[in-house]
mmCIF file of the N, C-alpha and C atoms, coordinates in Angstrom:
data_MODEL
# 
_entry.id   MODEL 
# 
loop_
_atom_site.group_PDB 
_atom_site.id 
_atom_site.type_symbol 
_atom_site.label_atom_id 
_atom_site.label_alt_id 
_atom_site.label_comp_id 
_atom_site.label_asym_id 
_atom_site.label_entity_id 
_atom_site.label_seq_id 
_atom_site.pdbx_PDB_ins_code 
_atom_site.Cartn_x 
_atom_site.Cartn_y 
_atom_site.Cartn_z 
_atom_site.occupancy 
_atom_site.B_iso_or_equiv 
_atom_site.pdbx_formal_charge 
_atom_site.auth_seq_id 
_atom_site.auth_comp_id 
_atom_site.auth_asym_id 
_atom_site.auth_atom_id 
_atom_site.pdbx_PDB_model_num 
ATOM 1   N N  . MET A 1 1  ? -1.950  21.805  18.711  1.00 0.00 ? 1  MET A N  1 
ATOM 2   C CA . MET A 1 1  ? -1.002  20.901  18.102  1.00 0.00 ? 1  MET A CA 1 
ATOM 3   C C  . MET A 1 1  ? -1.744  20.051  17.074  1.00 0.00 ? 1  MET A C  1 
ATOM 4   N N  . PHE A 1 2  ? -1.225  20.004  15.879  1.00 0.00 ? 2  PHE A N  1 
ATOM 5   C CA . PHE A 1 2  ? -1.873  19.294  14.792  1.00 0.00 ? 2  PHE A CA 1 
ATOM 6   C C  . PHE A 1 2  ? -1.074  18.054  14.406  1.00 0.00 ? 2  PHE A C  1 
ATOM 7   N N  . SER A 1 3  ? -0.648  17.281  15.401  1.00 0.00 ? 3  SER A N  1 
ATOM 8   C CA . SER A 1 3  ? 0.062   16.031  15.131  1.00 0.00 ? 3  SER A CA 1 
ATOM 9   C C  . SER A 1 3  ? -0.272  15.032  16.233  1.00 0.00 ? 3  SER A C  1 
ATOM 10  N N  . SER A 1 4  ? -0.011  13.775  15.938  1.00 0.00 ? 4  SER A N  1 
ATOM 11  C CA . SER A 1 4  ? -0.334  12.721  16.887  1.00 0.00 ? 4  SER A CA 1 
ATOM 12  C C  . SER A 1 4  ? 0.721   11.626  16.815  1.00 0.00 ? 4  SER A C  1 
ATOM 13  N N  . THR A 1 5  ? 1.040   11.043  17.959  1.00 0.00 ? 5  THR A N  1 
ATOM 14  C CA . THR A 1 5  ? 1.965   9.919   17.988  1.00 0.00 ? 5  THR A CA 1 
ATOM 15  C C  . THR A 1 5  ? 1.263   8.679   17.452  1.00 0.00 ? 5  THR A C  1 
ATOM 16  N N  . THR A 1 6  ? 1.899   7.991   16.533  1.00 0.00 ? 6  THR A N  1 
ATOM 17  C CA . THR A 1 6  ? 1.326   6.792   15.939  1.00 0.00 ? 6  THR A CA 1 
ATOM 18  C C  . THR A 1 6  ? 1.999   5.567   16.538  1.00 0.00 ? 6  THR A C  1 
ATOM 19  N N  . THR A 1 7  ? 1.182   4.639   17.045  1.00 0.00 ? 7  THR A N  1 
ATOM 20  C CA . THR A 1 7  ? 1.717   3.423   17.645  1.00 0.00 ? 7  THR A CA 1 
ATOM 21  C C  . THR A 1 7  ? 1.105   2.198   16.976  1.00 0.00 ? 7  THR A C  1 
ATOM 22  N N  . ILE A 1 8  ? 1.814   1.082   17.081  1.00 0.00 ? 8  ILE A N  1 
ATOM 23  C CA . ILE A 1 8  ? 1.306   -0.189  16.577  1.00 0.00 ? 8  ILE A CA 1 
ATOM 24  C C  . ILE A 1 8  ? 1.346   -1.214  17.703  1.00 0.00 ? 8  ILE A C  1 
ATOM 25  N N  . LEU A 1 9  ? 0.476   -2.184  17.619  1.00 0.00 ? 9  LEU A N  1 
ATOM 26  C CA . LEU A 1 9  ? 0.448   -3.290  18.568  1.00 0.00 ? 9  LEU A CA 1 
ATOM 27  C C  . LEU A 1 9  ? 1.123   -4.483  17.899  1.00 0.00 ? 9  LEU A C  1 
ATOM 28  N N  . ILE A 1 10 ? 2.149   -5.020  18.547  1.00 0.00 ? 10 ILE A N  1 
ATOM 29  C CA . ILE A 1 10 ? 2.906   -6.135  17.978  1.00 0.00 ? 10 ILE A CA 1 
ATOM 30  C C  . ILE A 1 10 ? 2.461   -7.440  18.634  1.00 0.00 ? 10 ILE A C  1 
ATOM 31  N N  . ALA A 1 11 ? 2.060   -8.394  17.813  1.00 0.00 ? 11 ALA A N  1 
ATOM 32  C CA . ALA A 1 11 ? 1.693   -9.736  18.271  1.00 0.00 ? 11 ALA A CA 1 
ATOM 33  C C  . ALA A 1 11 ? 2.040   -10.699 17.156  1.00 0.00 ? 11 ALA A C  1 
ATOM 34  N N  . TYR A 1 12 ? 2.203   -11.969 17.478  1.00 0.00 ? 12 TYR A N  1 
ATOM 35  C CA . TYR A 1 12 ? 2.495   -12.941 16.438  1.00 0.00 ? 12 TYR A CA 1 
ATOM 36  C C  . TYR A 1 12 ? 1.784   -14.258 16.742  1.00 0.00 ? 12 TYR A C  1 
ATOM 37  N N  . LEU A 1 13 ? 1.523   -14.994 15.693  1.00 0.00 ? 13 LEU A N  1 
ATOM 38  C CA . LEU A 1 13 ? 0.816   -16.266 15.828  1.00 0.00 ? 13 LEU A CA 1 
ATOM 39  C C  . LEU A 1 13 ? 1.779   -17.376 16.217  1.00 0.00 ? 13 LEU A C  1 
ATOM 40  N N  . THR A 1 14 ? 1.379   -18.194 17.204  1.00 0.00 ? 14 THR A N  1 
ATOM 41  C CA . THR A 1 14 ? 2.166   -19.371 17.558  1.00 0.00 ? 14 THR A CA 1 
ATOM 42  C C  . THR A 1 14 ? 1.534   -20.629 16.969  1.00 0.00 ? 14 THR A C  1 
ATOM 43  N N  . SER A 1 15 ? 0.267   -20.545 16.614  1.00 0.00 ? 15 SER A N  1 
ATOM 44  C CA . SER A 1 15 ? -0.428  -21.620 15.912  1.00 0.00 ? 15 SER A CA 1 
ATOM 45  C C  . SER A 1 15 ? -1.586  -20.969 15.168  1.00 0.00 ? 15 SER A C  1 
ATOM 46  N N  . ARG A 1 16 ? -2.417  -21.729 14.540  1.00 0.00 ? 16 ARG A N  1 
ATOM 47  C CA . ARG A 1 16 ? -3.525  -21.154 13.773  1.00 0.00 ? 16 ARG A CA 1 
ATOM 48  C C  . ARG A 1 16 ? -4.615  -20.523 14.645  1.00 0.00 ? 16 ARG A C  1 
ATOM 49  N N  . VAL A 1 17 ? -4.642  -20.865 15.929  1.00 0.00 ? 17 VAL A N  1 
ATOM 50  C CA . VAL A 1 17 ? -5.722  -20.372 16.786  1.00 0.00 ? 17 VAL A CA 1 
ATOM 51  C C  . VAL A 1 17 ? -5.267  -19.457 17.916  1.00 0.00 ? 17 VAL A C  1 
ATOM 52  N N  . SER A 1 18 ? -4.008  -19.435 18.262  1.00 0.00 ? 18 SER A N  1 
ATOM 53  C CA . SER A 1 18 ? -3.589  -18.611 19.399  1.00 0.00 ? 18 SER A CA 1 
ATOM 54  C C  . SER A 1 18 ? -2.636  -17.504 18.944  1.00 0.00 ? 18 SER A C  1 
ATOM 55  N N  . VAL A 1 19 ? -2.772  -16.384 19.614  1.00 0.00 ? 19 VAL A N  1 
ATOM 56  C CA . VAL A 1 19 ? -1.907  -15.235 19.356  1.00 0.00 ? 19 VAL A CA 1 
ATOM 57  C C  . VAL A 1 19 ? -1.059  -15.022 20.593  1.00 0.00 ? 19 VAL A C  1 
ATOM 58  N N  . ARG A 1 20 ? 0.225   -14.900 20.408  1.00 0.00 ? 20 ARG A N  1 
ATOM 59  C CA . ARG A 1 20 ? 1.129   -14.699 21.542  1.00 0.00 ? 20 ARG A CA 1 
ATOM 60  C C  . ARG A 1 20 ? 1.565   -13.241 21.591  1.00 0.00 ? 20 ARG A C  1 
ATOM 61  N N  . MET A 1 21 ? 1.405   -12.646 22.752  1.00 0.00 ? 21 MET A N  1 
ATOM 62  C CA . MET A 1 21 ? 1.830   -11.274 22.960  1.00 0.00 ? 21 MET A CA 1 
ATOM 63  C C  . MET A 1 21 ? 3.233   -11.298 23.565  1.00 0.00 ? 21 MET A C  1 
ATOM 64  N N  . PRO A 1 22 ? 4.090   -10.382 23.152  1.00 0.00 ? 22 PRO A N  1 
ATOM 65  C CA . PRO A 1 22 ? 5.427   -10.325 23.745  1.00 0.00 ? 22 PRO A CA 1 
ATOM 66  C C  . PRO A 1 22 ? 5.358   -9.980  25.236  1.00 0.00 ? 22 PRO A C  1 
ATOM 67  N N  . THR A 1 23 ? 6.385   -10.362 25.988  1.00 0.00 ? 23 THR A N  1 
ATOM 68  C CA . THR A 1 23 ? 6.403   -10.089 27.429  1.00 0.00 ? 23 THR A CA 1 
ATOM 69  C C  . THR A 1 23 ? 6.711   -8.630  27.717  1.00 0.00 ? 23 THR A C  1 
ATOM 70  N N  . HIS A 1 24 ? 7.410   -7.961  26.819  1.00 0.00 ? 24 HIS A N  1 
ATOM 71  C CA . HIS A 1 24 ? 7.672   -6.527  27.000  1.00 0.00 ? 24 HIS A CA 1 
ATOM 72  C C  . HIS A 1 24 ? 6.477   -5.729  26.469  1.00 0.00 ? 24 HIS A C  1 
ATOM 73  N N  . THR A 1 25 ? 6.541   -4.442  26.544  1.00 0.00 ? 25 THR A N  1 
ATOM 74  C CA . THR A 1 25 ? 5.447   -3.587  26.078  1.00 0.00 ? 25 THR A CA 1 
ATOM 75  C C  . THR A 1 25 ? 5.133   -3.881  24.618  1.00 0.00 ? 25 THR A C  1 
ATOM 76  N N  . PRO A 1 26 ? 3.897   -4.285  24.302  1.00 0.00 ? 26 PRO A N  1 
ATOM 77  C CA . PRO A 1 26 ? 3.573   -4.676  22.935  1.00 0.00 ? 26 PRO A CA 1 
ATOM 78  C C  . PRO A 1 26 ? 3.388   -3.505  21.976  1.00 0.00 ? 26 PRO A C  1 
ATOM 79  N N  . TYR A 1 27 ? 3.297   -2.280  22.502  1.00 0.00 ? 27 TYR A N  1 
ATOM 80  C CA . TYR A 1 27 ? 3.106   -1.130  21.630  1.00 0.00 ? 27 TYR A CA 1 
ATOM 81  C C  . TYR A 1 27 ? 4.444   -0.507  21.277  1.00 0.00 ? 27 TYR A C  1 
ATOM 82  N N  . SER A 1 28 ? 4.634   -0.205  20.019  1.00 0.00 ? 28 SER A N  1 
ATOM 83  C CA . SER A 1 28 ? 5.846   0.466   19.560  1.00 0.00 ? 28 SER A CA 1 
ATOM 84  C C  . SER A 1 28 ? 5.461   1.735   18.832  1.00 0.00 ? 28 SER A C  1 
ATOM 85  N N  . SER A 1 29 ? 6.243   2.778   19.025  1.00 0.00 ? 29 SER A N  1 
ATOM 86  C CA . SER A 1 29 ? 5.967   4.055   18.384  1.00 0.00 ? 29 SER A CA 1 
ATOM 87  C C  . SER A 1 29 ? 6.521   4.069   16.962  1.00 0.00 ? 29 SER A C  1 
ATOM 88  N N  . LEU A 1 30 ? 5.705   4.553   16.039  1.00 0.00 ? 30 LEU A N  1 
ATOM 89  C CA . LEU A 1 30 ? 6.152   4.718   14.652  1.00 0.00 ? 30 LEU A CA 1 
ATOM 90  C C  . LEU A 1 30 ? 6.579   6.151   14.370  1.00 0.00 ? 30 LEU A C  1 
ATOM 91  N N  . GLY A 1 31 ? 6.351   7.037   15.313  1.00 0.00 ? 31 GLY A N  1 
ATOM 92  C CA . GLY A 1 31 ? 6.710   8.434   15.122  1.00 0.00 ? 31 GLY A CA 1 
ATOM 93  C C  . GLY A 1 31 ? 5.485   9.325   15.218  1.00 0.00 ? 31 GLY A C  1 
ATOM 94  N N  . VAL A 1 32 ? 5.649   10.564  14.790  1.00 0.00 ? 32 VAL A N  1 
ATOM 95  C CA . VAL A 1 32 ? 4.588   11.556  14.867  1.00 0.00 ? 32 VAL A CA 1 
ATOM 96  C C  . VAL A 1 32 ? 4.128   11.889  13.452  1.00 0.00 ? 32 VAL A C  1 
ATOM 97  N N  . LEU A 1 33 ? 2.822   11.819  13.235  1.00 0.00 ? 33 LEU A N  1 
ATOM 98  C CA . LEU A 1 33 ? 2.243   12.143  11.934  1.00 0.00 ? 33 LEU A CA 1 
ATOM 99  C C  . LEU A 1 33 ? 1.364   13.377  12.061  1.00 0.00 ? 33 LEU A C  1 
ATOM 100 N N  . PRO A 1 34 ? 1.340   14.212  11.023  1.00 0.00 ? 34 PRO A N  1 
ATOM 101 C CA . PRO A 1 34 ? 0.455   15.385  11.080  1.00 0.00 ? 34 PRO A CA 1 
ATOM 102 C C  . PRO A 1 34 ? -1.007  14.980  10.964  1.00 0.00 ? 34 PRO A C  1 
ATOM 103 N N  . ILE A 1 35 ? -1.890  15.794  11.540  1.00 0.00 ? 35 ILE A N  1 
ATOM 104 C CA . ILE A 1 35 ? -3.336  15.582  11.456  1.00 0.00 ? 35 ILE A CA 1 
ATOM 105 C C  . ILE A 1 35 ? -3.911  16.653  10.546  1.00 0.00 ? 35 ILE A C  1 
ATOM 106 N N  . MET A 1 36 ? -4.765  16.251  9.603   1.00 0.00 ? 36 MET A N  1 
ATOM 107 C CA . MET A 1 36 ? -5.374  17.206  8.689   1.00 0.00 ? 36 MET A CA 1 
ATOM 108 C C  . MET A 1 36 ? -6.299  18.144  9.462   1.00 0.00 ? 36 MET A C  1 
ATOM 109 N N  . VAL A 1 37 ? -6.185  19.436  9.167   1.00 0.00 ? 37 VAL A N  1 
ATOM 110 C CA . VAL A 1 37 ? -7.014  20.444  9.820   1.00 0.00 ? 37 VAL A CA 1 
ATOM 111 C C  . VAL A 1 37 ? -8.485  20.170  9.510   1.00 0.00 ? 37 VAL A C  1 
ATOM 112 N N  . LEU A 1 38 ? -9.305  20.152  10.547  1.00 0.00 ? 38 LEU A N  1 
ATOM 113 C CA . LEU A 1 38 ? -10.744 19.887  10.540  1.00 0.00 ? 38 LEU A CA 1 
ATOM 114 C C  . LEU A 1 38 ? -11.115 18.457  10.147  1.00 0.00 ? 38 LEU A C  1 
ATOM 115 N N  . SER A 1 39 ? -10.162 17.521  10.218  1.00 0.00 ? 39 SER A N  1 
ATOM 116 C CA . SER A 1 39 ? -10.512 16.108  10.027  1.00 0.00 ? 39 SER A CA 1 
ATOM 117 C C  . SER A 1 39 ? -11.171 15.599  11.305  1.00 0.00 ? 39 SER A C  1 
ATOM 118 N N  . ASN A 1 40 ? -11.600 14.344  11.308  1.00 0.00 ? 40 ASN A N  1 
ATOM 119 C CA . ASN A 1 40 ? -12.279 13.811  12.498  1.00 0.00 ? 40 ASN A CA 1 
ATOM 120 C C  . ASN A 1 40 ? -11.348 13.680  13.702  1.00 0.00 ? 40 ASN A C  1 
ATOM 121 N N  . ARG A 1 41 ? -10.042 13.800  13.538  1.00 0.00 ? 41 ARG A N  1 
ATOM 122 C CA . ARG A 1 41 ? -9.075  13.751  14.642  1.00 0.00 ? 41 ARG A CA 1 
ATOM 123 C C  . ARG A 1 41 ? -8.616  15.143  15.093  1.00 0.00 ? 41 ARG A C  1 
ATOM 124 N N  . CYS A 1 42 ? -9.035  16.178  14.382  1.00 0.00 ? 42 CYS A N  1 
ATOM 125 C CA . CYS A 1 42 ? -8.590  17.548  14.667  1.00 0.00 ? 42 CYS A CA 1 
ATOM 126 C C  . CYS A 1 42 ? -9.380  18.125  15.838  1.00 0.00 ? 42 CYS A C  1 
ATOM 127 N N  . ARG A 1 43 ? -8.699  18.831  16.718  1.00 0.00 ? 43 ARG A N  1 
ATOM 128 C CA . ARG A 1 43 ? -9.347  19.431  17.896  1.00 0.00 ? 43 ARG A CA 1 
ATOM 129 C C  . ARG A 1 43 ? -10.265 20.587  17.529  1.00 0.00 ? 43 ARG A C  1 
ATOM 130 N N  . LEU A 1 44 ? -10.166 21.127  16.311  1.00 0.00 ? 44 LEU A N  1 
ATOM 131 C CA . LEU A 1 44 ? -11.012 22.243  15.889  1.00 0.00 ? 44 LEU A CA 1 
ATOM 132 C C  . LEU A 1 44 ? -12.349 21.795  15.318  1.00 0.00 ? 44 LEU A C  1 
ATOM 133 N N  . ARG A 1 45 ? -12.480 20.532  14.972  1.00 0.00 ? 45 ARG A N  1 
ATOM 134 C CA . ARG A 1 45 ? -13.704 20.055  14.337  1.00 0.00 ? 45 ARG A CA 1 
ATOM 135 C C  . ARG A 1 45 ? -14.902 20.213  15.271  1.00 0.00 ? 45 ARG A C  1 
ATOM 136 N N  . GLY A 1 46 ? -15.981 20.747  14.732  1.00 0.00 ? 46 GLY A N  1 
ATOM 137 C CA . GLY A 1 46 ? -17.214 20.885  15.486  1.00 0.00 ? 46 GLY A CA 1 
ATOM 138 C C  . GLY A 1 46 ? -17.291 22.108  16.381  1.00 0.00 ? 46 GLY A C  1 
ATOM 139 N N  . LYS A 1 47 ? -16.251 22.943  16.375  1.00 0.00 ? 47 LYS A N  1 
ATOM 140 C CA . LYS A 1 47 ? -16.279 24.138  17.219  1.00 0.00 ? 47 LYS A CA 1 
ATOM 141 C C  . LYS A 1 47 ? -17.051 25.249  16.524  1.00 0.00 ? 47 LYS A C  1 
ATOM 142 N N  . SER A 1 48 ? -17.728 26.054  17.305  1.00 0.00 ? 48 SER A N  1 
ATOM 143 C CA . SER A 1 48 ? -18.485 27.193  16.777  1.00 0.00 ? 48 SER A CA 1 
ATOM 144 C C  . SER A 1 48 ? -17.519 28.326  16.435  1.00 0.00 ? 48 SER A C  1 
ATOM 145 N N  . ALA A 1 49 ? -18.043 29.361  15.781  1.00 0.00 ? 49 ALA A N  1 
ATOM 146 C CA . ALA A 1 49 ? -17.220 30.522  15.417  1.00 0.00 ? 49 ALA A CA 1 
ATOM 147 C C  . ALA A 1 49 ? -16.631 31.179  16.661  1.00 0.00 ? 49 ALA A C  1 
ATOM 148 N N  . ASN A 1 50 ? -17.419 31.269  17.721  1.00 0.00 ? 50 ASN A N  1 
ATOM 149 C CA . ASN A 1 50 ? -16.922 31.874  18.969  1.00 0.00 ? 50 ASN A CA 1 
ATOM 150 C C  . ASN A 1 50 ? -15.826 31.031  19.610  1.00 0.00 ? 50 ASN A C  1 
ATOM 151 N N  . GLU A 1 51 ? -15.989 29.730  19.563  1.00 0.00 ? 51 GLU A N  1 
ATOM 152 C CA . GLU A 1 51 ? -14.959 28.839  20.119  1.00 0.00 ? 51 GLU A CA 1 
ATOM 153 C C  . GLU A 1 51 ? -13.678 28.916  19.301  1.00 0.00 ? 51 GLU A C  1 
ATOM 154 N N  . LEU A 1 52 ? -13.798 29.027  17.975  1.00 0.00 ? 52 LEU A N  1 
ATOM 155 C CA . LEU A 1 52 ? -12.609 29.178  17.133  1.00 0.00 ? 52 LEU A CA 1 
ATOM 156 C C  . LEU A 1 52 ? -11.883 30.483  17.445  1.00 0.00 ? 52 LEU A C  1 
ATOM 157 N N  . GLN A 1 53 ? -12.635 31.559  17.644  1.00 0.00 ? 53 GLN A N  1 
ATOM 158 C CA . GLN A 1 53 ? -12.022 32.838  18.011  1.00 0.00 ? 53 GLN A CA 1 
ATOM 159 C C  . GLN A 1 53 ? -11.302 32.739  19.349  1.00 0.00 ? 53 GLN A C  1 
ATOM 160 N N  . ALA A 1 54 ? -11.897 32.035  20.298  1.00 0.00 ? 54 ALA A N  1 
ATOM 161 C CA . ALA A 1 54 ? -11.270 31.858  21.609  1.00 0.00 ? 54 ALA A CA 1 
ATOM 162 C C  . ALA A 1 54 ? -9.957  31.077  21.502  1.00 0.00 ? 54 ALA A C  1 
ATOM 163 N N  . CYS A 1 55 ? -9.866  30.182  20.515  1.00 0.00 ? 55 CYS A N  1 
ATOM 164 C CA . CYS A 1 55 ? -8.645  29.402  20.272  1.00 0.00 ? 55 CYS A CA 1 
ATOM 165 C C  . CYS A 1 55 ? -7.659  30.154  19.381  1.00 0.00 ? 55 CYS A C  1 
ATOM 166 N N  . LYS A 1 56 ? -8.010  31.402  18.995  1.00 0.00 ? 56 LYS A N  1 
ATOM 167 C CA . LYS A 1 56 ? -7.199  32.228  18.103  1.00 0.00 ? 56 LYS A CA 1 
ATOM 168 C C  . LYS A 1 56 ? -7.014  31.571  16.740  1.00 0.00 ? 56 LYS A C  1 
ATOM 169 N N  . GLU A 1 57 ? -8.101  30.979  16.241  1.00 0.00 ? 57 GLU A N  1 
ATOM 170 C CA . GLU A 1 57 ? -8.119  30.350  14.928  1.00 0.00 ? 57 GLU A CA 1 
ATOM 171 C C  . GLU A 1 57 ? -9.016  31.146  13.995  1.00 0.00 ? 57 GLU A C  1 
ATOM 172 N N  . GLU A 1 58 ? -8.857  30.932  12.704  1.00 0.00 ? 58 GLU A N  1 
ATOM 173 C CA . GLU A 1 58 ? -9.658  31.607  11.691  1.00 0.00 ? 58 GLU A CA 1 
ATOM 174 C C  . GLU A 1 58 ? -11.115 31.150  11.794  1.00 0.00 ? 58 GLU A C  1 
ATOM 175 N N  . VAL A 1 59 ? -12.050 32.087  11.805  1.00 0.00 ? 59 VAL A N  1 
ATOM 176 C CA . VAL A 1 59 ? -13.471 31.767  11.957  1.00 0.00 ? 59 VAL A CA 1 
ATOM 177 C C  . VAL A 1 59 ? -13.999 31.039  10.713  1.00 0.00 ? 59 VAL A C  1 
ATOM 178 N N  . ASN A 1 60 ? -13.546 31.430  9.534   1.00 0.00 ? 60 ASN A N  1 
ATOM 179 C CA . ASN A 1 60 ? -14.013 30.837  8.276   1.00 0.00 ? 60 ASN A CA 1 
ATOM 180 C C  . ASN A 1 60 ? -13.094 29.712  7.811   1.00 0.00 ? 60 ASN A C  1 
ATOM 181 N N  . GLU A 1 61 ? -12.553 28.961  8.739   1.00 0.00 ? 61 GLU A N  1 
ATOM 182 C CA . GLU A 1 61 ? -11.615 27.879  8.425   1.00 0.00 ? 61 GLU A CA 1 
ATOM 183 C C  . GLU A 1 61 ? -12.291 26.810  7.587   1.00 0.00 ? 61 GLU A C  1 
ATOM 184 N N  . PHE A 1 62 ? -11.647 26.370  6.507   1.00 0.00 ? 62 PHE A N  1 
ATOM 185 C CA . PHE A 1 62 ? -12.218 25.331  5.645   1.00 0.00 ? 62 PHE A CA 1 
ATOM 186 C C  . PHE A 1 62 ? -11.506 23.991  5.788   1.00 0.00 ? 62 PHE A C  1 
ATOM 187 N N  . GLY A 1 63 ? -10.297 23.980  6.328   1.00 0.00 ? 63 GLY A N  1 
ATOM 188 C CA . GLY A 1 63 ? -9.562  22.735  6.573   1.00 0.00 ? 63 GLY A CA 1 
ATOM 189 C C  . GLY A 1 63 ? -9.069  22.063  5.307   1.00 0.00 ? 63 GLY A C  1 
ATOM 190 N N  . GLY A 1 64 ? -8.695  20.783  5.434   1.00 0.00 ? 64 GLY A N  1 
ATOM 191 C CA . GLY A 1 64 ? -8.240  20.010  4.291   1.00 0.00 ? 64 GLY A CA 1 
ATOM 192 C C  . GLY A 1 64 ? -6.757  20.122  4.001   1.00 0.00 ? 64 GLY A C  1 
ATOM 193 N N  . TYR A 1 65 ? -5.983  20.644  4.931   1.00 0.00 ? 65 TYR A N  1 
ATOM 194 C CA . TYR A 1 65 ? -4.542  20.772  4.747   1.00 0.00 ? 65 TYR A CA 1 
ATOM 195 C C  . TYR A 1 65 ? -3.842  20.373  6.046   1.00 0.00 ? 65 TYR A C  1 
ATOM 196 N N  . PHE A 1 66 ? -2.525  20.282  5.990   1.00 0.00 ? 66 PHE A N  1 
ATOM 197 C CA . PHE A 1 66 ? -1.723  19.890  7.146   1.00 0.00 ? 66 PHE A CA 1 
ATOM 198 C C  . PHE A 1 66 ? -0.865  21.068  7.584   1.00 0.00 ? 66 PHE A C  1 
ATOM 199 N N  . ILE A 1 67 ? -0.494  21.119  8.853   1.00 0.00 ? 67 ILE A N  1 
ATOM 200 C CA . ILE A 1 67 ? 0.458   22.099  9.354   1.00 0.00 ? 67 ILE A CA 1 
ATOM 201 C C  . ILE A 1 67 ? 1.682   21.323  9.824   1.00 0.00 ? 67 ILE A C  1 
ATOM 202 N N  . VAL A 1 68 ? 2.816   21.571  9.156   1.00 0.00 ? 68 VAL A N  1 
ATOM 203 C CA . VAL A 1 68 ? 4.060   20.876  9.473   1.00 0.00 ? 68 VAL A CA 1 
ATOM 204 C C  . VAL A 1 68 ? 5.118   21.931  9.781   1.00 0.00 ? 68 VAL A C  1 
ATOM 205 N N  . ASN A 1 69 ? 5.664   21.895  10.977  1.00 0.00 ? 69 ASN A N  1 
ATOM 206 C CA . ASN A 1 69 ? 6.657   22.879  11.422  1.00 0.00 ? 69 ASN A CA 1 
ATOM 207 C C  . ASN A 1 69 ? 6.153   24.304  11.242  1.00 0.00 ? 69 ASN A C  1 
ATOM 208 N N  . GLY A 1 70 ? 4.875   24.543  11.503  1.00 0.00 ? 70 GLY A N  1 
ATOM 209 C CA . GLY A 1 70 ? 4.296   25.869  11.423  1.00 0.00 ? 70 GLY A CA 1 
ATOM 210 C C  . GLY A 1 70 ? 3.955   26.331  10.019  1.00 0.00 ? 70 GLY A C  1 
ATOM 211 N N  . ILE A 1 71 ? 4.125   25.475  9.016   1.00 0.00 ? 71 ILE A N  1 
ATOM 212 C CA . ILE A 1 71 ? 3.853   25.833  7.627   1.00 0.00 ? 71 ILE A CA 1 
ATOM 213 C C  . ILE A 1 71 ? 2.682   24.998  7.120   1.00 0.00 ? 71 ILE A C  1 
ATOM 214 N N  . GLU A 1 72 ? 1.727   25.671  6.449   1.00 0.00 ? 72 GLU A N  1 
ATOM 215 C CA . GLU A 1 72 ? 0.590   24.948  5.877   1.00 0.00 ? 72 GLU A CA 1 
ATOM 216 C C  . GLU A 1 72 ? 1.043   24.164  4.652   1.00 0.00 ? 72 GLU A C  1 
ATOM 217 N N  . ARG A 1 73 ? 0.674   22.889  4.617   1.00 0.00 ? 73 ARG A N  1 
ATOM 218 C CA . ARG A 1 73 ? 1.046   22.009  3.503   1.00 0.00 ? 73 ARG A CA 1 
ATOM 219 C C  . ARG A 1 73 ? -0.215  21.386  2.922   1.00 0.00 ? 73 ARG A C  1 
ATOM 220 N N  . VAL A 1 74 ? -0.296  21.339  1.599   1.00 0.00 ? 74 VAL A N  1 
ATOM 221 C CA . VAL A 1 74 ? -1.434  20.752  0.897   1.00 0.00 ? 74 VAL A CA 1 
ATOM 222 C C  . VAL A 1 74 ? -0.927  19.599  0.064   1.00 0.00 ? 74 VAL A C  1 
ATOM 223 N N  . ILE A 1 75 ? -1.656  18.485  0.075   1.00 0.00 ? 75 ILE A N  1 
ATOM 224 C CA . ILE A 1 75 ? -1.318  17.347  -0.767  1.00 0.00 ? 75 ILE A CA 1 
ATOM 225 C C  . ILE A 1 75 ? -2.197  17.420  -2.017  1.00 0.00 ? 75 ILE A C  1 
ATOM 226 N N  . THR A 1 76 ? -1.571  17.434  -3.169  1.00 0.00 ? 76 THR A N  1 
ATOM 227 C CA . THR A 1 76 ? -2.310  17.488  -4.427  1.00 0.00 ? 76 THR A CA 1 
ATOM 228 C C  . THR A 1 76 ? -2.067  16.195  -5.210  1.00 0.00 ? 76 THR A C  1 
ATOM 229 N N  . ILE A 1 77 ? -3.064  15.793  -5.967  1.00 0.00 ? 77 ILE A N  1 
ATOM 230 C CA . ILE A 1 77 ? -2.960  14.587  -6.787  1.00 0.00 ? 77 ILE A CA 1 
ATOM 231 C C  . ILE A 1 77 ? -2.956  15.014  -8.242  1.00 0.00 ? 77 ILE A C  1 
ATOM 232 N N  . GLU A 1 78 ? -1.979  14.518  -8.978  1.00 0.00 ? 78 GLU A N  1 
ATOM 233 C CA . GLU A 1 78 ? -1.873  14.852  -10.387 1.00 0.00 ? 78 GLU A CA 1 
ATOM 234 C C  . GLU A 1 78 ? -2.111  13.599  -11.224 1.00 0.00 ? 78 GLU A C  1 
ATOM 235 N N  . ASN A 1 79 ? -2.923  13.712  -12.241 1.00 0.00 ? 79 ASN A N  1 
ATOM 236 C CA . ASN A 1 79 ? -3.120  12.616  -13.188 1.00 0.00 ? 79 ASN A CA 1 
ATOM 237 C C  . ASN A 1 79 ? -2.075  12.709  -14.269 1.00 0.00 ? 79 ASN A C  1 
ATOM 238 N N  . GLN A 1 80 ? -1.547  11.566  -14.681 1.00 0.00 ? 80 GLN A N  1 
ATOM 239 C CA . GLN A 1 80 ? -0.528  11.573  -15.739 1.00 0.00 ? 80 GLN A CA 1 
ATOM 240 C C  . GLN A 1 80 ? -1.053  10.904  -16.973 1.00 0.00 ? 80 GLN A C  1 
# 
């Protein structure tokens, strides 16, 4: 799976020195974001060729793209 649930911690200041945490669960989900293949959060990073084969992944994987709904997606930057 190449995605991760993203959460935030909610807190607010009651004065300049104290932070008040809500009484309910302070973490809220922002949704699921894709993880870039072979980034530091990817489960394939650091695996050997044999380990990649065992995971049924490409041995010569170069990474740098996202997998969204089973489709490889690349983000490109264009200068105008």
